[in-house]
N, C-alpha and C positions, 0 to 999 in steps of 0.2 A: 235653351234648356240645359247647358253644362252650368249652369251656373245654378239652376235648380236644384240639378242633382247632388251639385257640392253643399248647398244649402239646405237639401233636407237630409245630407249623409252627418252632417253636425248635426243638425235636431234631432233624427233618428236616432245616430247612434251614443250624441247624449240620453236623450229618453232610455236606451237599452243596457244602460251601464249597471244600475242595481239586477235586472232581472240575470244579465249577462254572469256576474259578479254571483247569485244565485246558484246561477246552473253551474259554475264550474263547482262550487265547495259542493253541491249536491251529487258529484262524480260525474258529470259531464263533462268531460275535462279529454276525452282521447281525440284523437286525430279526426273522425269523422263528425263526432259531436259538432265541432268545434264548425269542421265544415257545412253543416246543417245550419247552426245559428247562424252566419255568416251571409249565407243562403237566403235566411228565412228575412235578417234585418236587410240585407241588397233589396230583397220582393217588398217592402216597405218602402224602402228609400224609393224606388222605380214607382208605386202606387201613389207616395204623398208627390213626388216633382211631377207627374202624369195629371195630379188633380188639381196642384199649384197649375201649371200650363192653362188647363181648361180654365180655370176661374181668369187666368189674365190675360187668356185670350176673349173670354167673353165680358169682360170689363165688369167682373164682380169683386172688385177693389177692396170692398169695405170685408167680404165674404172673407177673401185670401188674407189684409190684417187681421181677424177673426182666429183662422187657423191658424195664422205664424206664431200670435201670441197665447194660444191654446196648447201649443207644443211649447214654448216657452216654459209657462205656468207648470205642464204634465212634468217636465225636469225636476222642476222645484220640489215637488210631492214627492219625488223620491229618497229625499228627506227624511221622511215619514212614512215607509215604504209598504204600507197595508194594501193600498190597489193594487204592486207589481204582486205582494206575496198572496193574495187571493185569485190575480188572474193566471197565477206562477200554476198554485196550487189546482184548480179547475181544471186547469190545462192539460198537468197531469196526470188527473185522474178521467179526463175523458177520453185522451187520447188512448192511454196505457191500458183501457177498458173496449177500447176500437180496434190496435193494432198491435196491442203487446208494447216491448222495449224494443223493437228492431234497430240495429244501429241503420245511424243518420235517419230513415224516415220518420220516426217518431221524436227526434227532433225538432226536424223539419215540422214537424203537424206542431209541437209544442209550441215553438216559435211563433207559427201563423198564428196559432189559437188566442195566444198569448198578445201577441199583436194587438188581432181583431179585439179581443176587449179592451188593452190599455186604447187602443184607438177610438171605441167607444168613451172612453173616460175624456180624451180629448174631443169629441163629437160634445159633452155634455158643458165642457170646458167653455167651447165658444157659443154654444147658445145662450150659456150664465156672458160673458162676452157682449153678445149680442145684446142681450136684453139691458146690459149694462148701460151699453151707448146709446140704443133706445132711449132709456127713462133718463138717461141725460138730455137726450134732444129736445125730449118734451116738456121735459122741468123748465127748460133756458126761454 
């Protein structure tokens, strides 16, 4: 499990670069904000590590590869960060309308909601990768 945590720490960390930078620029740079963001990122490291472990233990190797490559692809979408900006703006609007701008908790929940939305993007990328693999198989 430690190797999976290392793997997903790198992948989730790299996928968090642009959202983290935008959060810092938008004045979420206090100690509690930073702690909340790191805890949110750690939540996703745990989630993806556990998901990867389940896929490994159940022999779903192709799905596991698709998840890995989708996470890699998602890293590169940050070069044109429309997905991150949209997910972040939506997260801010929803969380602040529900709980306001509380220290720590609003930043943590914004990070979690944004991560969920970005995970949906990863899932879409996984589906596209699986479709491409499937089409390649039937074309051969």
